[in-house]
LUMNU-533404 format. One record per atom (N, C-alpha, C): atom name; x, y, z; residue in three letters. Coordinates in nm, 2 decimals, always signed. Atoms other than C-alpha are relative to their C-alpha. Example, Ala and Ser with C-alpha at 12.3 -4.5 7.8 and 13.67 -1.06 7.14 Angstrom:
# residues 2
  name      px      py      pz  resn
     N   +0.09   -0.12   +0.00   ALA
    CA   +1.23   -0.45   +0.78   ALA
     C   +0.09   +0.12   +0.00   ALA
     N   -0.09   -0.11   +0.00   SER
    CA   +1.37   -0.11   +0.71   SER
     C   -0.08   +0.11   +0.08   SER
This chain:
# residues 143
  name      px      py      pz  resn
     N   -0.04   -0.08   +0.11   MET
    CA   +0.41  +12.88  -15.57   MET
     C   +0.15   +0.01   -0.02   MET
     N   -0.15   +0.00   +0.03   GLN
    CA   +0.75  +12.88  -15.74   GLN
     C   +0.02   +0.11   -0.10   GLN
     N   -0.04   -0.10   +0.10   ILE
    CA   +0.93  +13.16  -15.92   ILE
     C   +0.09   -0.07   -0.10   ILE
     N   -0.08   +0.06   +0.11   ASP
    CA   +1.07  +13.06  -16.26   ASP
     C   +0.13   +0.09   -0.01   ASP
     N   -0.12   -0.08   -0.01   TRP
    CA   +1.42  +13.19  -16.18   TRP
     C   +0.08   +0.02   -0.13   TRP
     N   -0.07   -0.01   +0.12   ILE
    CA   +1.55  +13.13  -16.53   ILE
     C   -0.06   +0.11   -0.09   ILE
     N   +0.06   -0.11   +0.07   HIS
    CA   +1.30  +13.37  -16.68   HIS
     C   -0.04   +0.12   +0.08   HIS
     N   +0.03   -0.11   -0.09   PHE
    CA   +1.28  +13.61  -16.39   PHE
     C   +0.09   +0.12   -0.04   PHE
     N   -0.08   -0.11   +0.06   THR
    CA   +1.39  +13.95  -16.53   THR
     C   -0.04   +0.13   +0.07   THR
     N   +0.04   -0.12   -0.07   PRO
    CA   +1.35  +14.22  -16.26   PRO
     C   +0.05   +0.13   -0.06   PRO
     N   -0.06   -0.12   +0.05   TRP
    CA   +1.58  +14.47  -16.43   TRP
     C   -0.07   +0.04   -0.13   TRP
     N   +0.07   -0.03   +0.12   ALA
    CA   +1.41  +14.44  -16.77   ALA
     C   -0.14   +0.05   +0.03   ALA
     N   +0.13   -0.04   -0.04   ALA
    CA   +1.07  +14.47  -16.60   ALA
     C   +0.00   +0.14   +0.06   ALA
     N   -0.02   -0.14   -0.06   LEU
    CA   +1.19  +14.78  -16.40   LEU
     C   +0.02   +0.10   -0.12   LEU
     N   -0.02   -0.09   +0.11   ALA
    CA   +1.32  +14.94  -16.72   ALA
     C   -0.12   +0.02   -0.09   ALA
     N   +0.12   -0.01   +0.07   GLY
    CA   +1.00  +14.86  -16.90   GLY
     C   -0.11   +0.09   +0.07   GLY
     N   +0.09   -0.08   -0.08   GLY
    CA   +0.80  +15.01  -16.62   GLY
     C   +0.03   +0.15   +0.00   GLY
     N   -0.05   -0.14   +0.01   ILE
    CA   +1.01  +15.33  -16.62   ILE
     C   -0.04   +0.06   -0.14   ILE
     N   +0.03   -0.05   +0.14   LEU
    CA   +0.97  +15.36  -17.00   LEU
     C   -0.15   +0.03   -0.02   LEU
     N   +0.15   -0.01   +0.01   LEU
    CA   +0.59  +15.31  -16.97   LEU
     C   -0.04   +0.13   +0.07   LEU
     N   +0.03   -0.11   -0.08   GLY
    CA   +0.57  +15.57  -16.70   GLY
     C   +0.04   +0.13   -0.07   GLY
     N   -0.05   -0.12   +0.08   LEU
    CA   +0.78  +15.82  -16.90   LEU
     C   -0.09   +0.03   -0.12   LEU
     N   +0.08   -0.02   +0.12   ALA
    CA   +0.57  +15.76  -17.21   ALA
     C   -0.14   +0.05   +0.04   ALA
     N   +0.13   -0.05   -0.04   ALA
    CA   +0.25  +15.81  -17.02   ALA
     C   +0.00   +0.14   +0.04   ALA
     N   -0.01   -0.14   -0.05   ALA
    CA   +0.37  +16.13  -16.86   ALA
     C   +0.02   +0.09   -0.13   ALA
     N   -0.02   -0.08   +0.12   ALA
    CA   +0.50  +16.26  -17.20   ALA
     C   -0.13   +0.02   -0.08   ALA
     N   +0.13   +0.00   +0.08   PHE
    CA   +0.17  +16.17  -17.37   PHE
     C   -0.10   +0.10   +0.06   PHE
     N   +0.10   -0.09   -0.06   VAL
    CA   -0.04  +16.36  -17.12   VAL
     C   +0.05   +0.14   +0.00   VAL
     N   -0.06   -0.13   +0.01   LEU
    CA   +0.20  +16.66  -17.12   LEU
     C   -0.01   +0.06   -0.14   LEU
     N   -0.01   -0.05   +0.14   LEU
    CA   +0.23  +16.68  -17.50   LEU
     C   -0.13   -0.01   -0.07   LEU
     N   +0.13   +0.02   +0.07   GLN
    CA   -0.12  +16.56  -17.61   GLN
     C   -0.12   +0.04   +0.08   GLN
     N   +0.11   -0.03   -0.08   GLY
    CA   -0.33  +16.64  -17.31   GLY
     C   -0.10   -0.12   +0.01   GLY
     N   +0.09   +0.12   +0.00   ARG
    CA   -0.47  +16.28  -17.32   ARG
     C   +0.06   -0.11   +0.08   ARG
     N   -0.04   +0.11   -0.08   ILE
    CA   -0.45  +15.97  -17.11   ILE
     C   +0.05   -0.11   -0.10   ILE
     N   -0.05   +0.11   +0.08   LEU
    CA   -0.24  +15.69  -17.25   LEU
     C   -0.07   -0.13   +0.03   LEU
     N   +0.08   +0.13   -0.02   GLY
    CA   -0.51  +15.42  -17.25   GLY
     C   -0.01   -0.06   -0.13   GLY
     N   -0.01   +0.07   +0.13   ILE
    CA   -0.46  +15.17  -17.53   ILE
     C   -0.14   -0.03   -0.05   ILE
     N   +0.14   +0.03   +0.04   SER
    CA   -0.83  +15.07  -17.54   SER
     C   -0.07   +0.12   -0.06   SER
     N   +0.06   -0.12   +0.05   GLY
    CA   -0.94  +15.43  -17.58   GLY
     C   +0.06   +0.05   -0.13   GLY
     N   -0.07   -0.04   +0.12   ILE
    CA   -0.68  +15.50  -17.84   ILE
     C   -0.04   -0.08   -0.12   ILE
     N   +0.04   +0.09   +0.11   VAL
    CA   -0.76  +15.20  -18.05   VAL
     C   -0.15   +0.01   -0.02   VAL
     N   +0.15   -0.02   +0.01   GLY
    CA   -1.14  +15.24  -17.98   GLY
     C   -0.03   +0.12   -0.08   GLY
     N   +0.03   -0.12   +0.08   GLY
    CA   -1.12  +15.59  -18.13   GLY
     C   +0.02   -0.02   -0.15   GLY
     N   -0.01   +0.03   +0.14   LEU
    CA   -1.03  +15.43  -18.46   LEU
     C   -0.13   -0.07   -0.05   LEU
     N   +0.12   +0.07   +0.04   VAL
    CA   -1.36  +15.23  -18.46   VAL
     C   -0.10   +0.11   -0.05   VAL
     N   +0.08   -0.11   +0.04   ARG
    CA   -1.56  +15.56  -18.48   ARG
     C   +0.08   +0.12   -0.01   ARG
     N   -0.11   -0.11   +0.01   PRO
    CA   -1.29  +15.80  -18.60   PRO
     C   -0.06   +0.14   -0.02   PRO
     N   +0.02   -0.14   +0.03   ARG
    CA   -1.31  +16.18  -18.60   ARG
     C   +0.12   +0.05   -0.08   ARG
     N   -0.10   -0.03   +0.09   SER
    CA   -1.11  +16.35  -18.87   SER
     C   +0.13   +0.05   +0.06   SER
     N   -0.12   -0.06   -0.07   LYS
    CA   -0.87  +16.53  -18.63   LYS
     C   +0.08   -0.11   +0.08   LYS
     N   -0.06   +0.10   -0.09   ASP
    CA   -0.80  +16.21  -18.43   ASP
     C   +0.07   -0.11   -0.07   ASP
     N   -0.04   +0.12   +0.07   VAL
    CA   -0.72  +15.96  -18.70   VAL
     C   +0.15   -0.02   -0.01   VAL
     N   -0.15   +0.01   +0.03   ALA
    CA   -0.35  +16.04  -18.78   ALA
     C   +0.08   -0.04   +0.12   ALA
     N   -0.08   +0.04   -0.12   TRP
    CA   -0.21  +16.03  -18.43   TRP
     C   -0.03   -0.14   +0.05   TRP
     N   +0.04   +0.13   -0.05   ARG
    CA   -0.41  +15.72  -18.34   ARG
     C   +0.07   -0.11   -0.08   ARG
     N   -0.07   +0.10   +0.09   ILE
    CA   -0.28  +15.53  -18.64   ILE
     C   +0.15   +0.00   +0.02   ILE
     N   -0.14   -0.01   -0.02   THR
    CA   +0.07  +15.65  -18.58   THR
     C   +0.04   -0.07   +0.13   THR
     N   -0.02   +0.06   -0.12   PHE
    CA   +0.04  +15.53  -18.22   PHE
     C   +0.00   -0.15   -0.01   PHE
     N   +0.02   +0.15   +0.02   VAL
    CA   -0.09  +15.18  -18.32   VAL
     C   +0.12   -0.05   -0.08   VAL
     N   -0.11   +0.05   +0.08   LEU
    CA   +0.18  +15.15  -18.59   LEU
     C   +0.13   -0.01   +0.09   LEU
     N   -0.11   +0.00   -0.09   GLY
    CA   +0.44  +15.24  -18.32   GLY
     C   +0.00   -0.12   +0.09   GLY
     N   +0.01   +0.11   -0.08   MET
    CA   +0.31  +14.97  -18.10   MET
     C   +0.03   -0.13   -0.07   MET
     N   -0.03   +0.12   +0.08   LEU
    CA   +0.33  +14.71  -18.38   LEU
     C   +0.15   +0.00   -0.04   LEU
     N   -0.14   -0.01   +0.05   ALA
    CA   +0.68  +14.83  -18.49   ALA
     C   +0.09   -0.03   +0.12   ALA
     N   -0.09   +0.01   -0.11   ALA
    CA   +0.83  +14.82  -18.14   ALA
     C   +0.05   -0.15   +0.02   ALA
     N   -0.05   +0.13   -0.02   PRO
    CA   +0.84  +14.44  -18.10   PRO
     C   +0.08   -0.05   -0.12   PRO
     N   -0.08   +0.04   +0.12   LEU
    CA   +0.97  +14.40  -18.46   LEU
     C   +0.14   +0.06   +0.01   LEU
     N   -0.13   -0.07   -0.02   LEU
    CA   +1.25  +14.65  -18.38   LEU
     C   +0.08   -0.08   +0.10   LEU
     N   -0.06   +0.08   -0.11   TYR
    CA   +1.32  +14.45  -18.06   TYR
     C   +0.06   -0.13   -0.06   TYR
     N   -0.04   +0.13   +0.06   ARG
    CA   +1.33  +14.13  -18.26   ARG
     C   +0.13   +0.02   -0.09   ARG
     N   -0.11   -0.02   +0.09   LEU
    CA   +1.58  +14.28  -18.51   LEU
     C   +0.13   +0.03   +0.08   LEU
     N   -0.12   -0.04   -0.08   THR
    CA   +1.81  +14.42  -18.24   THR
     C   +0.05   -0.11   +0.10   THR
     N   -0.03   +0.09   -0.10   VAL
    CA   +1.79  +14.15  -17.97   VAL
     C   +0.00   -0.14   -0.04   VAL
     N   +0.02   +0.14   +0.05   GLY
    CA   +1.68  +13.84  -18.15   GLY
     C   -0.14   -0.06   +0.04   GLY
     N   +0.12   +0.06   -0.02   VAL
    CA   +1.40  +13.60  -18.13   VAL
     C   +0.00   -0.08   +0.13   VAL
     N   +0.01   +0.08   -0.12   HIS
    CA   +1.28  +13.45  -17.80   HIS
     C   -0.12   -0.09   -0.02   HIS
     N   +0.10   +0.10   +0.01   GLU
    CA   +1.07  +13.14  -17.76   GLU
     C   -0.13   +0.06   +0.07   GLU
     N   +0.13   -0.04   -0.06   VAL
    CA   +0.70  +13.23  -17.70   VAL
     C   -0.08   -0.13   +0.02   VAL
     N   +0.08   +0.11   -0.03   ARG
    CA   +0.50  +12.97  -17.53   ARG
     C   -0.13   +0.04   +0.07   ARG
     N   +0.13   -0.03   -0.06   ILE
    CA   +0.13  +13.00  -17.46   ILE
     C   -0.07   -0.13   +0.03   ILE
     N   +0.06   +0.13   -0.05   ASP
    CA   -0.03  +12.73  -17.25   ASP
     C   -0.15   +0.01   -0.01   ASP
     N   +0.15   +0.00   +0.02   ALA
    CA   -0.38  +12.77  -17.40   ALA
     C   -0.02   -0.02   -0.14   ALA
     N   +0.04   +0.02   +0.14   SER
    CA   -0.56  +12.68  -17.71   SER
     C   -0.04   +0.13   -0.07   SER
     N   +0.04   -0.13   +0.07   TRP
    CA   -0.64  +12.94  -17.98   TRP
     C   -0.14   +0.04   +0.04   TRP
     N   +0.14   -0.03   -0.04   ALA
    CA   -1.01  +12.92  -17.88   ALA
     C   +0.01   +0.07   +0.14   ALA
     N   -0.01   -0.06   -0.13   MET
    CA   -0.91  +13.01  -17.52   MET
     C   +0.06   +0.14   -0.01   MET
     N   -0.06   -0.13   +0.02   VAL
    CA   -0.69  +13.30  -17.64   VAL
     C   -0.11   +0.10   -0.06   VAL
     N   +0.10   -0.08   +0.06   VAL
    CA   -0.98  +13.43  -17.86   VAL
     C   -0.11   +0.04   +0.11   VAL
     N   +0.10   -0.03   -0.11   VAL
    CA   -1.23  +13.41  -17.57   VAL
     C   +0.06   +0.09   +0.10   VAL
     N   -0.06   -0.10   -0.10   ALA
    CA   -0.99  +13.58  -17.33   ALA
     C   +0.01   +0.14   -0.06   ALA
     N   -0.01   -0.13   +0.06   GLY
    CA   -0.93  +13.86  -17.58   GLY
     C   -0.14   +0.07   -0.01   GLY
     N   +0.13   -0.06   +0.00   LEU
    CA   -1.30  +13.91  -17.62   LEU
     C   -0.05   +0.05   +0.13   LEU
     N   +0.03   -0.03   -0.13   LEU
    CA   -1.35  +13.91  -17.25   LEU
     C   +0.07   +0.13   +0.05   LEU
     N   -0.07   -0.12   -0.04   VAL
    CA   -1.08  +14.17  -17.20   VAL
     C   -0.06   +0.12   -0.07   VAL
     N   +0.06   -0.11   +0.07   GLY
    CA   -1.23  +14.39  -17.47   GLY
     C   -0.14   +0.04   +0.06   GLY
     N   +0.12   -0.03   -0.06   LEU
    CA   -1.57  +14.36  -17.31   LEU
     C   +0.02   +0.07   +0.14   LEU
     N   -0.03   -0.06   -0.13   GLY
    CA   -1.42  +14.44  -16.97   GLY
     C   +0.05   +0.15   -0.01   GLY
     N   -0.04   -0.13   +0.02   THR
    CA   -1.25  +14.75  -17.11   THR
     C   -0.11   +0.10   -0.03   THR
     N   +0.11   -0.08   +0.02   ARG
    CA   -1.58  +14.88  -17.23   ARG
     C   -0.08   +0.02   +0.12   ARG
     N   +0.07   -0.01   -0.12   TYR
    CA   -1.76  +14.81  -16.91   TYR
     C   +0.07   +0.08   +0.11   TYR
     N   -0.09   -0.07   -0.10   GLY
    CA   -1.47  +14.95  -16.70   GLY
     C   +0.04   +0.14   -0.04   GLY
     N   -0.03   -0.13   +0.06   ALA
    CA   -1.44  +15.26  -16.92   ALA
     C   +0.15   +0.02   +0.00   ALA
     N   -0.14   -0.01   +0.01   GLY
    CA   -1.07  +15.19  -16.97   GLY
     C   +0.07   -0.13   +0.02   GLY
     N   -0.08   +0.13   -0.01   CYS
    CA   -0.79  +14.93  -16.97   CYS
     C   +0.10   +0.02   +0.11   CYS
     N   -0.10   +0.00   -0.11   THR
    CA   -0.50  +14.85  -16.75   THR
     C   +0.10   +0.12   -0.01   THR
     N   -0.09   -0.11   +0.01   SER
    CA   -0.28  +15.12  -16.90   SER
     C   -0.07   +0.13   +0.04   SER
     N   +0.08   -0.13   -0.03   GLY
    CA   -0.55  +15.39  -16.87   GLY
     C   -0.03   +0.01   +0.15   GLY
     N   +0.03   +0.00   -0.14   HIS
    CA   -0.66  +15.30  -16.52   HIS
     C   +0.12   -0.03   +0.09   HIS
     N   -0.11   +0.04   -0.09   GLY
    CA   -0.36  +15.12  -16.37   GLY
     C   +0.12   +0.09   -0.01   GLY
     N   -0.12   -0.09   +0.01   VAL
    CA   -0.08  +15.35  -16.50   VAL
     C   -0.04   +0.14   +0.01   VAL
     N   +0.03   -0.14   +0.01   CYS
    CA   -0.24  +15.68  -16.58   CYS
     C   -0.10   +0.04   +0.11   CYS
     N   +0.10   -0.03   -0.10   GLY
    CA   -0.54  +15.68  -16.35   GLY
     C   +0.05   +0.00   +0.14   GLY
     N   -0.05   +0.01   -0.13   LEU
    CA   -0.36  +15.57  -16.04   LEU
     C   +0.10   +0.11   +0.03   LEU
     N   -0.10   -0.10   -0.02   SER
    CA   -0.08  +15.82  -16.10   SER
     C   -0.07   +0.14   +0.02   SER
     N   +0.08   -0.12   -0.02   ARG
    CA   -0.35  +16.09  -16.10   ARG
     C   -0.09   -0.01   +0.13   ARG
     N   +0.08   +0.02   -0.12   LEU
    CA   -0.50  +15.95  -15.78   LEU
     C   -0.15   +0.00   -0.02   LEU
     N   +0.14   +0.01   +0.04   SER
    CA   -0.83  +15.88  -15.95   SER
     C   -0.07   -0.12   +0.08   SER
     N   +0.07   +0.10   -0.08   PRO
    CA   -1.07  +15.69  -15.71   PRO
     C   -0.06   -0.11   -0.10   PRO
     N   +0.06   +0.09   +0.09   ARG
    CA   -1.25  +15.54  -16.01   ARG
     C   +0.11   -0.10   -0.06   ARG
     N   -0.10   +0.09   +0.05   SER
    CA   -0.92  +15.40  -16.15   SER
     C   +0.05   -0.09   +0.11   SER
     N   -0.04   +0.09   -0.11   LEU
    CA   -0.83  +15.26  -15.81   LEU
     C   -0.10   -0.12   +0.01   LEU
     N   +0.10   +0.11   -0.01   VAL
    CA   -1.16  +15.06  -15.80   VAL
     C   +0.02   -0.09   -0.12   VAL
     N   -0.02   +0.08   +0.12   ALA
    CA   -1.11  +14.95  -16.16   ALA
     C   +0.12   -0.09   +0.00   ALA
     N   -0.13   +0.08   -0.01   THR
    CA   -0.75  +14.84  -16.10   THR
     C   -0.02   -0.11   +0.10   THR
     N   +0.02   +0.10   -0.10   LEU
    CA   -0.85  +14.65  -15.79   LEU
     C   -0.09   -0.11   -0.06   LEU
     N   +0.10   +0.09   +0.06   ALA
    CA   -1.14  +14.49  -15.98   ALA
     C   +0.07   -0.09   -0.11   ALA
     N   -0.06   +0.09   +0.10   PHE
    CA   -0.93  +14.37  -16.28   PHE
     C   +0.11   -0.08   +0.05   PHE
     N   -0.10   +0.08   -0.06   MET
    CA   -0.64  +14.26  -16.07   MET
     C   -0.06   -0.12   +0.08   MET
     N   +0.06   +0.10   -0.08   GLY
    CA   -0.86  +14.07  -15.84   GLY
     C   -0.07   -0.11   -0.09   GLY
     N   +0.06   +0.09   +0.10   ALA
    CA   -1.05  +13.91  -16.13   ALA
     C   +0.11   -0.09   -0.06   ALA
     N   -0.12   +0.08   +0.06   GLY
    CA   -0.71  +13.81  -16.28   GLY
     C   +0.05   -0.10   +0.10   GLY
     N   -0.05   +0.10   -0.11   PHE
    CA   -0.59  +13.65  -15.95   PHE
     C   -0.10   -0.12   +0.01   PHE
     N   +0.10   +0.10   -0.02   VAL
    CA   -0.92  +13.46  -15.91   VAL
     C   +0.00   -0.09   -0.12   VAL
     N   +0.01   +0.08   +0.13   THR
    CA   -0.92  +13.34  -16.28   THR
     C   +0.12   -0.09   +0.00   THR
     N   -0.12   +0.08   +0.00   VAL
    CA   -0.56  +13.22  -16.26   VAL
     C   +0.00   -0.11   +0.10   VAL
     N   +0.01   +0.10   -0.11   TYR
    CA   -0.62  +13.04  -15.93   TYR
     C   -0.10   -0.11   -0.04   TYR
     N   +0.11   +0.10   +0.04   ALA
    CA   -0.94  +12.88  -16.06   ALA
     C   +0.05   -0.09   -0.11   ALA
     N   -0.04   +0.08   +0.12   ILE
    CA   -0.78  +12.76  -16.39   ILE
     C   +0.11   -0.09   +0.04   ILE
     N   -0.11   +0.09   -0.04   ARG
    CA   -0.46  +12.63  -16.23   ARG
     C   -0.02   -0.09   +0.11   ARG
     N   +0.01   +0.08   -0.12   HIS
    CA   -0.58  +12.49  -15.91   HIS
     C   -0.14   -0.07   +0.02   HIS
     N   +0.14   +0.06   -0.02   VAL
    CA   -0.96  +12.43  -15.92   VAL
     C   -0.03   -0.09   -0.12   VAL
     N   +0.04   +0.07   +0.12   LEU
    CA   -1.01  +12.32  -16.28   LEU
     C   +0.10   -0.10   -0.05   LEU
     N   -0.11   +0.08   +0.05   ALA
    CA   -0.68  +12.15  -16.33   ALA
     C   -0.01   -0.14   +0.04   ALA
Protein backbone atom coordinates (compact mmCIF):
# COMPACT_ATOMS: atom_id res chain seq x y z
CA MET A 1 0.00 0.00 0.00
CA GLN A 2 1.25 3.46 -0.86
CA ILE A 3 0.17 6.88 0.34
CA ASP A 4 -0.51 9.45 -2.37
CA TRP A 5 1.67 12.13 -0.77
CA ILE A 6 0.69 14.76 -3.35
CA HIS A 7 -2.97 14.57 -2.33
CA PHE A 8 -2.38 13.76 1.36
CA THR A 9 -4.06 16.56 3.33
CA PRO A 10 -3.96 15.81 7.06
CA TRP A 11 -4.56 19.41 8.16
CA ALA A 12 -7.59 19.86 5.93
CA ALA A 13 -8.93 16.49 7.10
CA LEU A 14 -8.39 17.46 10.74
CA ALA A 15 -10.13 20.80 10.21
CA GLY A 16 -13.03 19.06 8.46
CA GLY A 17 -13.33 16.55 11.30
CA ILE A 18 -13.36 19.31 13.89
CA LEU A 19 -16.03 21.22 11.95
CA LEU A 20 -18.15 18.10 11.59
CA GLY A 21 -17.85 17.36 15.31
CA LEU A 22 -18.77 20.93 16.23
CA ALA A 23 -21.72 20.87 13.83
CA ALA A 24 -22.96 17.57 15.25
CA ALA A 25 -22.65 18.88 18.82
CA ALA A 26 -24.40 22.15 17.96
CA PHE A 27 -27.18 20.29 16.15
CA VAL A 28 -27.92 18.01 19.10
CA LEU A 29 -27.74 20.93 21.56
CA LEU A 30 -29.89 23.31 19.51
CA GLN A 31 -32.29 20.89 17.81
CA GLY A 32 -32.18 17.91 20.15
CA ARG A 33 -31.62 15.66 17.14
CA ILE A 34 -28.85 13.45 15.82
CA LEU A 35 -27.00 14.80 12.80
CA GLY A 36 -27.56 11.76 10.60
CA ILE A 37 -27.81 12.68 6.94
CA SER A 38 -29.85 9.64 5.92
CA GLY A 39 -32.40 10.37 8.63
CA ILE A 40 -32.63 14.04 7.73
CA VAL A 41 -33.04 13.38 4.01
CA GLY A 42 -35.26 10.35 4.68
CA GLY A 43 -37.60 12.60 6.65
CA LEU A 44 -38.30 14.47 3.41
CA VAL A 45 -39.62 11.31 1.75
CA ARG A 46 -42.53 11.09 4.21
CA PRO A 47 -42.56 14.63 5.59
CA ARG A 48 -44.41 15.94 8.61
CA SER A 49 -45.47 19.57 8.51
CA LYS A 50 -43.22 20.71 11.39
CA ASP A 51 -40.14 18.95 10.03
CA VAL A 52 -40.03 20.08 6.42
CA ALA A 53 -38.52 23.57 6.71
CA TRP A 54 -35.42 22.72 8.71
CA ARG A 55 -34.77 19.56 6.68
CA ILE A 56 -34.94 21.47 3.37
CA THR A 57 -32.71 24.20 4.82
CA PHE A 58 -30.19 21.58 5.94
CA VAL A 59 -30.12 19.89 2.51
CA LEU A 60 -29.78 23.27 0.75
CA GLY A 61 -26.86 24.08 3.06
CA MET A 62 -25.20 20.80 2.15
CA LEU A 63 -25.61 21.60 -1.54
CA ALA A 64 -24.48 25.22 -1.14
CA ALA A 65 -21.30 24.42 0.84
CA PRO A 66 -19.32 22.88 -2.05
CA LEU A 67 -20.48 25.66 -4.37
CA LEU A 68 -19.24 28.26 -1.89
CA TYR A 69 -15.97 26.35 -1.55
CA ARG A 70 -15.61 26.32 -5.32
CA LEU A 71 -16.16 30.08 -5.51
CA THR A 72 -13.63 30.85 -2.77
CA VAL A 73 -10.91 28.24 -3.33
CA GLY A 74 -11.36 27.22 -6.94
CA VAL A 75 -12.02 24.08 -8.89
CA HIS A 76 -10.17 20.88 -8.15
CA GLU A 77 -9.94 17.93 -10.49
CA VAL A 78 -12.36 15.19 -9.54
CA ARG A 79 -11.51 11.72 -10.74
CA ILE A 80 -13.72 8.73 -10.12
CA ASP A 81 -12.24 5.39 -11.13
CA ALA A 82 -15.61 3.74 -11.73
CA SER A 83 -18.31 3.70 -14.36
CA TRP A 84 -21.60 5.53 -13.89
CA ALA A 85 -23.31 2.16 -13.49
CA MET A 86 -20.94 1.26 -10.65
CA VAL A 87 -21.56 4.64 -8.98
CA VAL A 88 -25.35 4.18 -9.21
CA VAL A 89 -25.18 0.62 -7.84
CA ALA A 90 -22.89 1.77 -5.01
CA GLY A 91 -25.29 4.59 -4.15
CA LEU A 92 -28.25 2.23 -4.06
CA LEU A 93 -26.33 -0.20 -1.84
CA VAL A 94 -25.39 2.60 0.54
CA GLY A 95 -29.03 3.69 0.69
CA LEU A 96 -30.13 0.13 1.36
CA GLY A 97 -27.48 -0.23 4.06
CA THR A 98 -28.58 2.94 5.82
CA ARG A 99 -32.13 1.59 5.99
CA TYR A 100 -31.04 -1.82 7.33
CA GLY A 101 -28.52 -0.26 9.72
CA ALA A 102 -31.01 2.35 10.96
CA GLY A 103 -28.58 5.16 10.15
CA CYS A 104 -25.56 6.27 8.20
CA THR A 105 -21.91 6.99 8.83
CA SER A 106 -22.59 10.44 10.25
CA GLY A 107 -25.42 9.24 12.48
CA HIS A 108 -23.66 6.16 13.84
CA GLY A 109 -19.97 6.94 13.29
CA VAL A 110 -19.92 10.55 14.46
CA CYS A 111 -22.93 11.07 16.70
CA GLY A 112 -23.57 7.53 17.94
CA LEU A 113 -19.98 6.79 18.90
CA SER A 114 -19.65 10.12 20.69
CA ARG A 115 -22.68 9.11 22.79
CA LEU A 116 -21.05 5.71 23.47
CA SER A 117 -23.94 3.88 21.79
CA PRO A 118 -23.25 0.11 21.56
CA ARG A 119 -25.57 -0.14 18.55
CA SER A 120 -23.59 2.58 16.78
CA LEU A 121 -20.31 0.82 17.59
CA VAL A 122 -21.57 -2.39 15.98
CA ALA A 123 -22.95 -0.48 12.97
CA THR A 124 -19.71 1.48 12.49
CA LEU A 125 -17.58 -1.67 12.73
CA ALA A 126 -19.90 -3.37 10.22
CA PHE A 127 -19.83 -0.64 7.58
CA MET A 128 -16.12 0.05 7.98
CA GLY A 129 -15.35 -3.67 7.77
CA ALA A 130 -17.58 -4.06 4.71
CA GLY A 131 -15.84 -1.08 3.12
CA PHE A 132 -12.38 -2.54 3.77
CA VAL A 133 -13.37 -5.93 2.36
CA THR A 134 -15.03 -4.35 -0.69
CA VAL A 135 -12.02 -2.18 -1.56
CA TYR A 136 -9.64 -5.11 -1.07
CA ALA A 137 -11.78 -7.41 -3.23
CA ILE A 138 -12.18 -4.88 -6.04
CA ARG A 139 -8.54 -3.76 -6.10
CA HIS A 140 -6.76 -7.03 -5.37
CA VAL A 141 -9.01 -10.00 -6.05
CA LEU A 142 -11.06 -8.87 -9.05
CA ALA A 143 -8.38 -6.66 -10.63
